[in-house]
N, CA, C and O atoms as a DFTB+ gen file, in Angstrom:
796 C
 N C O
     1  1     -38.145      67.348      26.203
     2  2     -39.233      68.561      26.247
     3  2     -38.741      69.744      26.995
     4  3     -37.643      69.737      27.552
     5  1     -39.564      70.780      27.010
     6  2     -39.181      71.998      27.645
     7  2     -38.880      73.185      26.780
     8  3     -39.048      74.345      27.154
     9  1     -38.407      72.815      25.553
    10  2     -38.145      73.943      24.586
    11  2     -39.438      74.186      23.757
    12  3     -40.438      73.478      23.870
    13  1     -39.330      75.282      22.885
    14  2     -40.443      75.641      22.181
    15  2     -40.246      75.201      20.613
    16  3     -41.010      75.594      19.730
    17  1     -39.176      74.375      20.386
    18  2     -38.911      74.095      18.990
    19  2     -39.983      73.080      18.105
    20  3     -40.050      72.907      16.888
    21  1     -40.701      72.548      19.094
    22  2     -41.875      71.685      18.429
    23  2     -43.279      72.314      18.725
    24  3     -44.308      71.646      18.625
    25  1     -43.271      73.691      19.111
    26  2     -44.491      74.262      19.331
    27  2     -44.873      74.215      20.828
    28  3     -44.381      73.453      21.660
    29  1     -45.887      75.207      21.055
    30  2     -46.362      75.410      22.503
    31  2     -46.955      74.040      23.089
    32  3     -46.605      73.719      24.225
    33  1     -47.644      73.395      22.530
    34  2     -48.198      72.190      23.097
    35  2     -47.030      71.148      23.495
    36  3     -47.073      70.517      24.551
    37  1     -46.103      71.039      22.662
    38  2     -45.013      70.298      23.111
    39  2     -44.239      70.626      24.252
    40  3     -43.690      69.776      24.954
    41  1     -44.186      71.859      24.447
    42  2     -43.675      72.537      25.825
    43  2     -44.611      72.259      26.924
    44  3     -44.146      71.876      27.997
    45  1     -45.926      72.416      26.770
    46  2     -46.796      72.275      27.825
    47  2     -46.898      70.645      28.243
    48  3     -47.232      70.358      29.392
    49  1     -46.649      69.777      27.433
    50  2     -46.679      68.469      27.584
    51  2     -45.380      67.998      28.227
    52  3     -45.139      66.798      28.356
    53  1     -44.547      68.957      28.629
    54  2     -43.278      68.545      29.297
    55  2     -43.180      69.281      30.744
    56  3     -42.091      69.469      31.286
    57  1     -44.296      69.641      31.262
    58  2     -44.322      70.430      32.631
    59  2     -45.389      69.787      33.433
    60  3     -46.053      68.824      33.047
    61  1     -45.524      70.472      34.743
    62  2     -46.480      70.064      35.722
    63  2     -46.734      68.501      35.547
    64  3     -45.770      67.736      35.569
    65  1     -47.956      68.056      35.383
    66  2     -48.339      66.658      35.441
    67  2     -47.968      65.859      34.251
    68  3     -48.360      64.704      34.086
    69  1     -47.206      66.499      33.425
    70  2     -46.654      65.779      32.170
    71  2     -44.933      65.775      32.176
    72  3     -44.210      65.380      31.261
    73  1     -44.550      66.291      33.385
    74  2     -42.929      66.358      33.437
    75  2     -42.277      65.170      33.128
    76  3     -41.135      65.252      32.676
    77  1     -42.876      63.901      33.315
    78  2     -42.124      62.723      32.977
    79  2     -41.888      62.408      31.571
    80  3     -41.168      61.480      31.203
    81  1     -42.568      63.275      30.726
    82  2     -42.192      63.183      29.335
    83  2     -40.694      63.614      28.989
    84  3     -40.000      63.078      28.125
    85  1     -40.365      64.529      29.700
    86  2     -38.885      65.025      29.635
    87  2     -37.895      63.951      29.814
    88  3     -36.865      63.957      29.140
    89  1     -38.153      62.968      30.734
    90  2     -37.324      61.910      31.051
    91  2     -37.456      60.604      30.029
    92  3     -36.507      59.921      29.643
    93  1     -38.703      60.440      29.718
    94  2     -38.896      59.285      28.749
    95  2     -38.329      59.582      27.306
    96  3     -37.799      58.758      26.560
    97  1     -38.563      61.023      27.044
    98  2     -37.906      61.468      25.731
    99  2     -36.619      61.261      25.639
   100  3     -36.128      60.707      24.656
   101  1     -35.874      61.711      26.720
   102  2     -34.444      61.546      26.768
   103  2     -33.843      60.169      26.583
   104  3     -32.898      59.909      25.837
   105  1     -34.505      59.317      27.353
   106  2     -34.222      57.831      27.354
   107  2     -34.488      57.289      25.930
   108  3     -33.673      56.542      25.389
   109  1     -35.533      57.636      25.384
   110  2     -35.946      57.202      23.973
   111  2     -34.840      57.679      22.966
   112  3     -34.439      56.899      22.103
   113  1     -34.365      58.905      23.066
   114  2     -33.293      59.439      22.193
   115  2     -31.901      58.659      22.489
   116  3     -31.159      58.292      21.578
   117  1     -31.670      58.478      23.663
   118  2     -30.398      57.635      23.980
   119  2     -30.663      56.228      23.366
   120  3     -29.801      55.755      22.626
   121  1     -31.779      55.545      23.621
   122  2     -32.015      54.163      23.032
   123  2     -31.896      54.171      21.479
   124  3     -31.276      53.276      20.903
   125  1     -32.455      55.120      20.855
   126  2     -32.270      55.382      19.430
   127  2     -30.833      55.345      19.092
   128  3     -30.477      54.553      18.219
   129  1     -29.963      56.102      19.673
   130  2     -28.576      56.216      19.372
   131  2     -27.937      54.794      19.513
   132  3     -27.107      54.404      18.692
   133  1     -28.317      54.078      20.506
   134  2     -27.761      52.630      20.675
   135  2     -28.340      51.837      19.538
   136  3     -27.532      51.226      18.838
   137  1     -29.541      51.760      19.267
   138  2     -30.198      50.988      18.155
   139  2     -29.550      51.206      16.953
   140  3     -29.359      50.279      16.166
   141  1     -29.169      52.417      16.718
   142  2     -28.550      52.783      15.376
   143  2     -27.103      52.633      15.281
   144  3     -26.451      53.060      14.328
   145  1     -26.543      51.935      16.424
   146  2     -25.087      51.716      16.457
   147  2     -24.242      52.948      16.520
   148  3     -23.031      52.901      16.305
   149  1     -24.895      54.078      16.821
   150  2     -23.955      55.167      17.038
   151  2     -23.249      55.268      18.194
   152  3     -22.197      55.905      18.257
   153  1     -23.781      54.643      19.202
   154  2     -23.035      54.464      20.492
   155  2     -23.493      53.109      21.086
   156  3     -24.200      52.276      20.520
   157  1     -22.944      53.036      22.371
   158  2     -23.493      51.806      23.067
   159  2     -23.396      52.227      24.656
   160  3     -22.667      53.113      25.103
   161  1     -24.184      51.494      25.317
   162  2     -24.361      51.939      26.877
   163  2     -22.989      51.931      27.502
   164  3     -22.827      52.646      28.492
   165  1     -21.945      51.188      27.033
   166  2     -20.609      51.117      27.891
   167  2     -19.768      52.460      27.388
   168  3     -18.625      52.661      27.798
   169  1     -20.377      53.282      26.542
   170  2     -19.590      54.480      26.191
   171  2     -20.500      55.784      26.000
   172  3     -20.117      56.782      25.390
   173  1     -21.812      55.637      26.631
   174  2     -22.603      56.780      26.514
   175  2     -22.679      57.455      27.778
   176  3     -22.996      56.861      28.809
   177  1     -22.358      58.861      27.726
   178  2     -22.496      59.672      29.037
   179  2     -23.399      60.728      28.886
   180  3     -23.357      61.452      27.891
   181  1     -24.257      60.889      29.835
   182  2     -25.228      62.084      29.875
   183  2     -24.815      63.153      30.597
   184  3     -24.022      62.952      31.517
   185  1     -25.240      64.380      30.337
   186  2     -24.864      65.542      31.032
   187  2     -25.954      66.628      31.029
   188  3     -26.500      67.021      29.999
   189  1     -26.205      67.048      32.173
   190  2     -27.196      68.134      32.353
   191  2     -26.956      68.888      33.661
   192  3     -26.373      68.388      34.623
   193  1     -27.503      70.263      33.623
   194  2     -27.397      71.038      34.748
   195  2     -28.572      71.809      35.268
   196  3     -29.371      72.305      34.474
   197  1     -28.714      71.933      36.562
   198  2     -29.935      72.685      37.111
   199  2     -31.157      71.790      36.779
   200  3     -31.039      70.602      37.077
   201  1     -32.317      72.197      36.203
   202  2     -33.302      71.438      35.890
   203  2     -32.891      70.221      35.085
   204  3     -33.454      69.140      35.259
   205  1     -31.855      70.398      34.152
   206  2     -31.247      69.353      33.462
   207  2     -30.512      68.320      34.417
   208  3     -30.325      67.155      34.067
   209  1     -30.151      68.767      35.516
   210  2     -29.680      67.889      36.515
   211  2     -30.690      67.067      37.110
   212  3     -30.446      65.891      37.380
   213  1     -31.852      67.612      37.346
   214  2     -33.041      66.682      37.709
   215  2     -33.312      65.576      36.660
   216  3     -33.610      64.437      37.020
   217  1     -33.198      65.951      35.270
   218  2     -33.314      65.032      34.282
   219  2     -32.198      63.869      34.396
   220  3     -32.409      62.688      34.119
   221  1     -31.032      64.383      34.831
   222  2     -29.963      63.329      35.010
   223  2     -30.215      62.463      36.090
   224  3     -29.991      61.265      35.915
   225  1     -30.663      62.877      37.234
   226  2     -31.024      62.081      38.373
   227  2     -32.267      60.995      38.083
   228  3     -32.302      59.865      38.570
   229  1     -33.172      61.506      37.287
   230  2     -34.297      60.738      36.898
   231  2     -33.961      59.742      35.954
   232  3     -34.446      58.622      36.119
   233  1     -33.180      59.963      34.950
   234  2     -32.760      58.868      34.003
   235  2     -31.834      57.952      34.764
   236  3     -31.946      56.753      34.511
   237  1     -31.035      58.284      35.557
   238  2     -30.257      57.452      36.417
   239  2     -30.988      56.404      37.193
   240  3     -30.555      55.272      37.411
   241  1     -32.146      56.889      37.594
   242  2     -33.128      55.795      38.326
   243  2     -33.882      55.058      37.264
   244  3     -34.070      53.854      37.434
   245  1     -34.334      55.645      36.188
   246  2     -35.230      54.916      35.246
   247  2     -34.436      54.137      34.410
   248  3     -34.940      53.053      34.117
   249  1     -33.316      54.382      33.932
   250  2     -32.511      53.691      32.844
   251  2     -30.948      53.558      33.237
   252  3     -30.113      53.899      32.398
   253  1     -30.556      53.089      34.442
   254  2     -29.366      53.129      34.761
   255  2     -28.371      52.346      33.894
   256  3     -27.192      52.678      33.776
   257  1     -28.875      51.389      33.355
   258  2     -27.879      50.544      32.463
   259  2     -27.685      51.081      31.062
   260  3     -26.878      50.531      30.313
   261  1     -28.399      52.143      30.671
   262  2     -28.187      52.785      29.386
   263  2     -27.095      53.628      29.216
   264  3     -26.767      53.989      28.086
   265  1     -26.366      54.059      30.428
   266  2     -25.405      54.953      30.323
   267  2     -24.017      54.394      31.144
   268  3     -24.041      53.620      32.100
   269  1     -23.057      54.864      30.651
   270  2     -21.814      54.353      31.403
   271  2     -21.401      55.519      32.576
   272  3     -20.729      55.238      33.568
   273  1     -21.898      56.804      32.295
   274  2     -21.660      57.733      33.160
   275  2     -22.842      58.868      33.135
   276  3     -23.570      58.992      32.150
   277  1     -22.951      59.574      34.145
   278  2     -23.918      60.638      34.225
   279  2     -23.257      61.905      34.940
   280  3     -22.735      61.744      36.043
   281  1     -23.268      63.145      34.343
   282  2     -22.670      64.334      34.879
   283  2     -23.831      65.202      35.318
   284  3     -24.519      65.722      34.439
   285  1     -24.103      65.399      36.542
   286  2     -25.282      66.206      37.056
   287  2     -24.576      67.610      37.645
   288  3     -23.897      67.601      38.672
   289  1     -24.802      68.682      36.943
   290  2     -24.255      69.960      37.381
   291  2     -25.382      70.797      38.171
   292  3     -26.543      70.903      37.778
   293  1     -24.909      71.324      39.241
   294  2     -25.938      72.089      40.130
   295  2     -27.282      71.510      39.993
   296  3     -28.235      72.209      39.650
   297  1     -27.407      70.060      40.291
   298  2     -28.608      69.424      39.964
   299  2     -29.753      69.571      40.897
   300  3     -29.620      69.475      42.117
   301  1     -30.921      69.815      40.279
   302  2     -32.248      70.019      41.035
   303  2     -32.756      68.695      41.409
   304  3     -33.810      68.273      40.933
   305  1     -31.970      67.947      42.337
   306  2     -32.362      66.529      42.463
   307  2     -33.262      66.196      43.638
   308  3     -33.743      65.071      43.775
   309  1     -33.488      67.220      44.505
   310  2     -34.623      67.178      45.530
   311  2     -35.723      68.255      45.393
   312  3     -35.961      69.078      46.277
   313  1     -36.379      68.181      44.203
   314  2     -37.253      69.247      43.965
   315  2     -38.442      69.278      44.832
   316  3     -38.927      70.396      45.004
   317  1     -39.053      68.207      45.457
   318  2     -40.035      68.228      46.268
   319  2     -39.743      69.090      47.530
   320  3     -40.551      69.932      47.920
   321  1     -38.576      68.855      48.144
   322  2     -38.234      69.525      49.329
   323  2     -38.183      71.101      49.045
   324  3     -38.739      71.919      49.776
   325  1     -37.499      71.409      47.974
   326  2     -37.357      72.904      47.598
   327  2     -38.759      73.570      47.209
   328  3     -39.059      74.701      47.592
   329  1     -39.564      72.800      46.443
   330  2     -40.858      73.393      45.937
   331  2     -41.809      73.475      46.999
   332  3     -42.743      74.270      46.893
   333  1     -41.676      72.679      48.109
   334  2     -42.473      72.824      49.359
   335  2     -42.215      74.078      50.226
   336  3     -42.982      74.459      51.110
   337  1     -41.068      74.672      49.884
   338  2     -40.671      75.818      50.818
   339  2     -40.767      77.113      50.062
   340  3     -39.851      77.485      49.329
   341  1     -41.990      77.875      50.254
   342  2     -42.153      79.118      49.690
   343  2     -41.219      80.214      50.019
   344  3     -41.107      81.209      49.304
   345  1     -40.519      80.015      51.156
   346  2     -39.472      81.073      51.535
   347  2     -38.279      81.120      50.503
   348  3     -37.630      82.160      50.391
   349  1     -38.010      80.105      49.819
   350  2     -36.860      80.132      48.876
   351  2     -37.101      81.069      47.807
   352  3     -38.275      81.331      47.545
   353  1     -36.163      81.623      47.139
   354  2     -36.370      82.702      46.192
   355  2     -37.097      82.298      44.913
   356  3     -37.862      83.075      44.342
   357  1     -36.851      81.123      44.499
   358  2     -37.596      80.720      43.248
   359  2     -38.863      79.905      43.264
   360  3     -39.460      79.668      42.214
   361  1     -39.314      79.443      44.511
   362  2     -40.133      78.467      44.685
   363  2     -41.569      78.973      44.139
   364  3     -42.264      78.239      43.437
   365  1     -41.930      80.165      44.477
   366  2     -43.531      80.539      44.070
   367  2     -43.523      80.808      42.555
   368  3     -44.473      80.466      41.851
   369  1     -42.516      81.381      42.102
   370  2     -42.540      81.541      40.663
   371  2     -42.341      80.386      39.714
   372  3     -42.716      80.398      38.541
   373  1     -41.641      79.254      40.389
   374  2     -41.555      78.091      39.767
   375  2     -42.827      77.103      39.886
   376  3     -42.792      76.010      39.320
   377  1     -43.743      77.436      40.495
   378  2     -44.969      76.655      40.608
   379  2     -45.623      76.555      39.229
   380  3     -46.273      75.571      38.879
   381  1     -45.422      77.577      38.507
   382  2     -46.107      77.597      37.168
   383  2     -45.516      76.468      36.388
   384  3     -46.200      75.886      35.546
   385  1     -44.193      76.109      36.645
   386  2     -43.460      75.067      35.917
   387  2     -43.695      73.651      36.321
   388  3     -43.785      72.737      35.502
   389  1     -43.794      73.496      37.659
   390  2     -43.848      72.256      38.256
   391  2     -45.137      71.975      38.906
   392  3     -45.459      70.819      39.183
   393  1     -45.879      72.978      39.158
   394  2     -47.124      72.714      39.916
   395  2     -46.890      73.105      41.349
   396  3     -45.746      73.358      41.727
   397  1     -48.006      73.173      42.233
   398  2     -47.928      73.582      43.652
   399  2     -48.104      72.363      44.506
   400  3     -49.267      72.096      44.808
   401  1     -47.162      71.583      44.944
   402  2     -47.385      70.464      45.856
   403  2     -47.833      70.993      47.290
   404  3     -48.186      70.116      48.079
   405  1     -47.861      72.182      47.686
   406  2     -48.407      72.529      48.912
   407  2     -49.982      72.452      48.942
   408  3     -50.601      72.143      49.960
   409  1     -50.539      72.742      47.811
   410  2     -52.072      72.905      47.707
   411  2     -52.569      71.807      46.884
   412  3     -53.796      71.708      46.921
   413  1     -51.989      70.989      46.181
   414  2     -52.488      70.051      45.299
   415  2     -51.785      68.695      45.480
   416  3     -50.685      68.436      44.993
   417  1     -52.552      67.823      46.255
   418  2     -52.113      66.440      46.482
   419  2     -51.657      65.587      45.280
   420  3     -50.809      64.698      45.347
   421  1     -52.298      65.951      44.219
   422  2     -51.950      65.077      42.999
   423  2     -50.608      65.572      42.533
   424  3     -49.792      64.720      42.181
   425  1     -50.278      66.846      42.488
   426  2     -48.870      67.337      42.169
   427  2     -47.936      66.921      43.160
   428  3     -46.792      66.650      42.793
   429  1     -48.251      66.829      44.362
   430  2     -47.264      66.330      45.430
   431  2     -46.871      64.823      45.091
   432  3     -45.696      64.458      45.082
   433  1     -47.919      63.994      44.818
   434  2     -47.706      62.581      44.604
   435  2     -46.880      62.393      43.340
   436  3     -45.947      61.593      43.279
   437  1     -47.287      63.203      42.291
   438  2     -46.540      63.100      40.970
   439  2     -45.150      63.515      40.986
   440  3     -44.340      62.833      40.358
   441  1     -44.712      64.688      41.710
   442  2     -43.415      65.012      41.972
   443  2     -42.664      64.004      42.767
   444  3     -41.494      63.753      42.477
   445  1     -43.279      63.403      43.766
   446  2     -42.579      62.453      44.567
   447  2     -42.346      61.265      43.569
   448  3     -41.228      60.752      43.625
   449  1     -43.105      60.832      42.801
   450  2     -42.887      59.737      41.776
   451  2     -41.768      59.963      41.003
   452  3     -41.171      58.934      40.686
   453  1     -41.324      60.965      40.620
   454  2     -40.123      61.207      39.778
   455  2     -38.842      61.876      40.559
   456  3     -37.694      61.782      40.125
   457  1     -39.126      62.435      41.542
   458  2     -37.814      63.127      42.230
   459  2     -36.762      62.283      42.341
   460  3     -36.922      61.210      42.923
   461  1     -35.539      62.633      41.806
   462  2     -34.427      61.727      41.916
   463  2     -34.156      61.303      43.333
   464  3     -34.043      60.088      43.498
   465  1     -34.033      62.064      44.367
   466  2     -33.608      61.783      45.657
   467  2     -34.626      60.775      46.212
   468  3     -34.295      59.805      46.894
   469  1     -35.941      61.087      45.857
   470  2     -36.999      60.043      46.462
   471  2     -37.028      58.769      45.887
   472  3     -37.656      57.875      46.455
   473  1     -36.368      58.539      44.718
   474  2     -36.519      57.330      43.976
   475  2     -35.243      56.569      43.739
   476  3     -35.179      55.625      42.951
   477  1     -34.218      57.019      44.459
   478  2     -32.973      56.015      44.514
   479  2     -33.435      54.900      44.933
   480  3     -34.320      54.878      45.789
   481  1     -32.881      53.710      44.369
   482  2     -33.191      52.380      44.749
   483  2     -31.951      51.408      44.563
   484  3     -30.988      51.820      43.916
   485  1     -31.939      50.293      45.038
   486  2     -30.825      49.396      44.902
   487  2     -30.803      48.730      43.580
   488  3     -31.542      47.792      43.280
   489  1     -29.837      49.314      42.738
   490  2     -29.658      48.822      41.347
   491  2     -28.308      49.281      40.970
   492  3     -27.799      50.228      41.570
   493  1     -27.641      48.614      39.926
   494  2     -26.315      48.972      39.480
   495  2     -26.379      50.359      38.658
   496  3     -26.800      50.403      37.502
   497  1     -25.899      51.535      39.400
   498  2     -26.001      52.721      38.838
   499  2     -24.803      52.954      37.897
   500  3     -23.770      52.349      38.181
   501  1     -24.808      53.683      36.911
   502  2     -23.642      54.124      36.193
   503  2     -22.650      55.043      37.085
   504  3     -23.074      55.502      38.147
   505  1     -21.571      55.262      36.732
   506  2     -20.806      56.284      37.438
   507  2     -21.408      57.716      37.405
   508  3     -21.850      58.143      36.338
   509  1     -21.439      58.404      38.428
   510  2     -22.007      59.603      38.479
   511  2     -21.159      60.656      39.015
   512  3     -20.484      60.417      40.017
   513  1     -21.120      61.831      38.438
   514  2     -20.315      62.923      38.964
   515  2     -21.396      64.010      39.181
   516  3     -22.131      64.366      38.260
   517  1     -21.467      64.510      40.391
   518  2     -22.294      65.669      40.847
   519  2     -21.511      66.882      41.252
   520  3     -20.739      66.913      42.211
   521  1     -21.753      67.808      40.500
   522  2     -21.045      69.177      40.726
   523  2     -21.914      70.148      41.278
   524  3     -22.961      70.376      40.673
   525  1     -21.639      70.806      42.404
   526  2     -22.540      71.925      43.035
   527  2     -21.635      72.937      43.475
   528  3     -20.416      72.768      43.492
   529  1     -22.242      74.048      43.852
   530  2     -21.571      75.240      44.285
   531  2     -22.118      75.653      45.672
   532  3     -23.330      75.661      45.891
   533  1     -21.204      75.996      46.600
   534  2     -21.453      76.212      48.002
   535  2     -22.427      77.532      47.965
   536  3     -23.260      77.673      48.861
   537  1     -22.319      78.379      47.036
   538  2     -22.917      79.710      47.056
   539  2     -24.127      79.776      46.062
   540  3     -24.614      80.830      45.651
   541  1     -24.523      78.598      45.748
   542  2     -25.828      78.447      44.825
   543  2     -27.044      78.820      45.465
   544  3     -27.484      78.057      46.325
   545  1     -27.667      79.875      45.189
   546  2     -29.011      80.305      45.776
   547  2     -30.119      79.748      44.975
   548  3     -31.255      79.784      45.449
   549  1     -29.909      79.245      43.826
   550  2     -31.031      78.701      42.993
   551  2     -31.277      77.137      43.278
   552  3     -32.426      76.709      43.392
   553  1     -30.215      76.350      43.383
   554  2     -30.307      74.941      43.826
   555  2     -29.247      74.712      44.740
   556  3     -28.087      74.493      44.392
   557  1     -29.743      74.775      46.183
   558  2     -28.844      74.582      47.249
   559  2     -27.976      73.434      47.265
   560  3     -28.392      72.352      46.852
   561  1     -26.795      73.576      47.709
   562  2     -25.710      72.578      47.720
   563  2     -26.206      71.274      48.401
   564  3     -25.718      70.168      48.167
   565  1     -27.207      71.508      49.252
   566  2     -27.686      70.388      50.053
   567  2     -28.285      69.247      49.132
   568  3     -28.142      68.044      49.353
   569  1     -28.954      69.782      48.100
   570  2     -29.795      68.747      47.276
   571  2     -28.645      67.788      46.782
   572  3     -28.669      66.641      47.227
   573  1     -27.722      68.112      45.978
   574  2     -26.915      67.050      45.520
   575  2     -26.119      66.329      46.546
   576  3     -25.752      65.179      46.303
   577  1     -25.797      66.948      47.757
   578  2     -25.269      66.312      48.839
   579  2     -26.072      65.190      49.441
   580  3     -25.555      64.142      49.827
   581  1     -27.388      65.462      49.504
   582  2     -28.266      64.322      49.931
   583  2     -28.378      63.412      49.011
   584  3     -28.404      62.248      49.413
   585  1     -28.466      63.633      47.696
   586  2     -28.642      62.689      46.716
   587  2     -27.580      61.776      46.644
   588  3     -27.842      60.583      46.493
   589  1     -26.196      62.236      46.744
   590  2     -25.036      61.476      46.626
   591  2     -24.982      60.539      47.996
   592  3     -24.479      59.417      47.950
   593  1     -25.488      61.035      49.105
   594  2     -25.424      60.153      50.204
   595  2     -26.322      59.088      50.021
   596  3     -25.946      57.945      50.281
   597  1     -27.611      59.336      49.554
   598  2     -28.664      58.302      49.384
   599  2     -28.225      57.252      48.251
   600  3     -28.569      56.072      48.324
   601  1     -27.470      57.738      47.235
   602  2     -26.888      56.792      46.333
   603  2     -25.912      55.744      46.922
   604  3     -25.889      54.532      46.710
   605  1     -25.071      56.535      47.753
   606  2     -24.055      55.567      48.459
   607  2     -24.612      54.656      49.427
   608  3     -23.986      53.632      49.701
   609  1     -25.745      54.916      49.993
   610  2     -26.504      54.052      50.801
   611  2     -26.948      52.647      50.097
   612  3     -27.047      51.572      50.688
   613  1     -27.184      52.871      48.778
   614  2     -27.666      51.710      47.920
   615  2     -26.446      51.002      47.224
   616  3     -26.611      50.008      46.516
   617  1     -25.325      51.512      47.439
   618  2     -24.118      50.761      46.872
   619  2     -23.413      51.429      45.600
   620  3     -22.429      50.965      45.024
   621  1     -24.102      52.616      45.261
   622  2     -23.488      53.355      44.157
   623  2     -22.180      54.071      44.762
   624  3     -21.999      54.134      45.978
   625  1     -21.308      54.591      43.848
   626  2     -20.102      55.280      44.326
   627  2     -19.985      56.750      43.479
   628  3     -19.045      56.947      42.709
   629  1     -20.935      57.648      43.688
   630  2     -20.924      58.876      42.970
   631  2     -19.693      59.759      43.554
   632  3     -19.220      59.645      44.685
   633  1     -19.347      60.508      42.719
   634  2     -18.234      61.554      43.053
   635  2     -19.018      62.878      43.189
   636  3     -19.771      63.228      42.280
   637  1     -18.851      63.649      44.348
   638  2     -19.404      64.942      44.615
   639  2     -18.284      65.842      44.666
   640  3     -17.322      65.656      45.411
   641  1     -18.422      67.007      43.726
   642  2     -17.451      67.966      43.539
   643  2     -18.081      69.244      44.009
   644  3     -19.056      69.661      43.383
   645  1     -17.596      69.963      45.124
   646  2     -18.278      71.205      45.612
   647  2     -17.297      72.300      45.135
   648  3     -16.103      72.183      45.407
   649  1     -17.715      73.267      44.495
   650  2     -17.086      74.526      44.142
   651  2     -17.308      75.545      45.334
   652  3     -18.396      76.051      45.606
   653  1     -16.174      75.763      45.975
   654  2     -16.345      76.600      47.444
   655  2     -16.595      78.103      47.005
   656  3     -17.053      78.886      47.837
   657  1     -16.312      78.511      45.753
   658  2     -16.386      80.009      45.608
   659  2     -17.114      80.214      44.250
   660  3     -16.610      80.867      43.336
   661  1     -18.330      79.616      44.173
   662  2     -19.125      79.801      42.931
   663  2     -20.597      79.613      43.316
   664  3     -20.985      79.131      44.380
   665  1     -21.428      80.093      42.228
   666  2     -22.821      80.240      42.386
   667  2     -23.405      79.262      41.384
   668  3     -22.710      78.374      40.892
   669  1     -24.686      79.430      41.083
   670  2     -25.463      78.579      40.227
   671  2     -24.740      78.476      38.713
   672  3     -24.709      77.399      38.117
   673  1     -24.258      79.498      38.246
   674  2     -23.421      79.374      36.984
   675  2     -22.030      78.948      36.925
   676  3     -21.357      79.071      35.902
   677  1     -21.584      78.441      38.027
   678  2     -20.142      77.927      38.157
   679  2     -19.131      79.049      38.700
   680  3     -19.529      80.080      39.242
   681  1     -17.940      78.772      38.518
   682  2     -17.016      79.676      39.046
   683  2     -16.796      80.842      38.060
   684  3     -17.008      80.656      36.862
   685  1     -16.389      82.003      38.510
   686  2     -16.085      83.305      37.636
   687  2     -14.755      83.144      37.292
   688  3     -14.004      82.359      37.871
   689  1     -14.373      84.003      36.184
   690  2     -13.064      83.984      35.669
   691  2     -12.842      83.060      34.593
   692  3     -13.141      81.872      34.721
   693  1     -12.345      83.518      33.553
   694  2     -12.055      82.702      32.348
   695  2     -11.327      81.287      32.679
   696  3     -11.797      80.182      32.406
   697  1     -10.067      81.544      33.333
   698  2      -9.237      80.386      33.542
   699  2      -9.888      79.341      34.445
   700  3      -9.833      78.143      34.169
   701  1     -10.523      79.829      35.560
   702  2     -11.197      79.076      36.466
   703  2     -12.282      78.207      35.848
   704  3     -12.445      77.016      36.112
   705  1     -13.054      78.975      34.942
   706  2     -14.037      78.252      34.186
   707  2     -13.663      77.226      33.304
   708  3     -14.343      76.215      33.124
   709  1     -12.497      77.489      32.701
   710  2     -11.822      76.436      31.696
   711  2     -11.481      75.170      32.625
   712  3     -11.757      74.026      32.264
   713  1     -10.872      75.458      33.826
   714  2     -10.392      74.350      34.571
   715  2     -11.472      73.493      35.141
   716  3     -11.326      72.288      35.344
   717  1     -12.674      74.233      35.416
   718  2     -13.831      73.474      35.757
   719  2     -14.329      72.575      34.687
   720  3     -14.577      71.382      34.867
   721  1     -14.466      73.233      33.518
   722  2     -14.892      72.396      32.264
   723  2     -14.067      71.288      31.967
   724  3     -14.533      70.236      31.528
   725  1     -12.758      71.487      32.204
   726  2     -11.702      70.546      31.752
   727  2     -11.978      69.362      32.747
   728  3     -11.997      68.216      32.296
   729  1     -12.201      69.601      34.128
   730  2     -12.352      68.522      34.959
   731  2     -13.554      67.686      34.670
   732  3     -13.488      66.473      34.864
   733  1     -14.764      68.299      34.174
   734  2     -15.891      67.474      33.799
   735  2     -15.609      66.772      32.489
   736  3     -16.032      65.629      32.312
   737  1     -14.934      67.388      31.596
   738  2     -14.543      66.591      30.334
   739  2     -13.627      65.487      30.462
   740  3     -13.681      64.488      29.745
   741  1     -12.813      65.667      31.351
   742  2     -11.829      64.564      31.736
   743  2     -12.548      63.456      32.347
   744  3     -12.255      62.303      32.033
   745  1     -13.430      63.697      33.161
   746  2     -14.157      62.749      33.816
   747  2     -15.125      61.915      32.850
   748  3     -15.301      60.702      32.962
   749  1     -15.727      62.731      31.885
   750  2     -16.592      62.093      30.848
   751  2     -15.746      61.159      30.026
   752  3     -16.185      60.056      29.699
   753  1     -14.425      61.609      29.648
   754  2     -13.674      60.621      28.833
   755  2     -13.295      59.309      29.460
   756  3     -13.277      58.234      28.861
   757  1     -12.972      59.513      30.814
   758  2     -12.732      58.315      31.694
   759  2     -13.899      57.416      31.774
   760  3     -13.752      56.198      31.672
   761  1     -15.217      58.040      31.977
   762  2     -16.306      57.362      32.366
   763  2     -16.783      56.659      31.078
   764  3     -17.392      55.601      31.236
   765  1     -16.582      57.112      29.823
   766  2     -17.006      56.468      28.703
   767  2     -16.275      54.985      28.528
   768  3     -15.065      54.882      28.324
   769  1     -17.038      54.027      28.621
   770  2     -16.506      52.744      28.481
   771  2     -16.096      52.122      29.931
   772  3     -15.531      51.035      30.053
   773  1     -16.427      52.887      30.899
   774  2     -15.861      52.391      32.259
   775  2     -17.120      51.735      33.036
   776  3     -16.959      51.224      34.145
   777  1     -18.263      51.773      32.459
   778  2     -19.474      51.104      33.035
   779  2     -19.291      49.604      33.042
   780  3     -19.033      49.057      31.970
   781  1     -19.410      48.820      34.249
   782  2     -19.285      47.314      34.250
   783  2     -20.329      46.738      33.244
   784  3     -21.541      46.942      33.310
   785  1     -19.711      46.018      32.338
   786  2     -20.630      45.361      31.090
   787  2     -21.117      44.076      31.610
   788  3     -20.559      43.393      32.469
   789  1     -22.219      43.816      30.996
   790  2     -22.881      42.505      31.237
   791  2     -23.685      42.476      32.712
   792  3     -23.991      41.416      33.259
   793  1     -23.961      43.706      33.232
   794  2     -24.696      43.630      34.433
   795  2     -26.089      44.154      34.163
   796  3     -26.922      44.187      35.069
């Protein structure tokens, strides 16, 4: 959910207190691909950035055995902490998308129930690549750094890649951008089929 291709109601049912539909829809699509024998969990890699990175963190918690790898780029994986801070540049305008957990206890509890950082738990996670940028003002690098640390506490082994001279959109310059994309693509190729089978 999140797009308008299925009409306004479809979009509305993917935000605020309906946000979890975006996660369950994604999982259902992945399960459909597996059921149709188009792919299998040992060679299925998911990728998303920013709010799509939140999606990656959520599906890692909800369906870790469905994927062999997950790439989370500038991932919004600690949304509760950020949305609770109105001094950040995007917080107030984003309340329309997520709800305002400062004033609404129901929104706070709902966000906490799906926030990737808050819901890391002891499970066999797929391989995870988290890519962040030191100068990102939209999703601060501390979010994926905290998330990776929490994942390591429960026995996962995520890789954290920090671009030291980039912002939310990644590095600038054609060749630098190609190198960044090549790194992610090489990781995806390696992760496909690398998930421990039978667990």
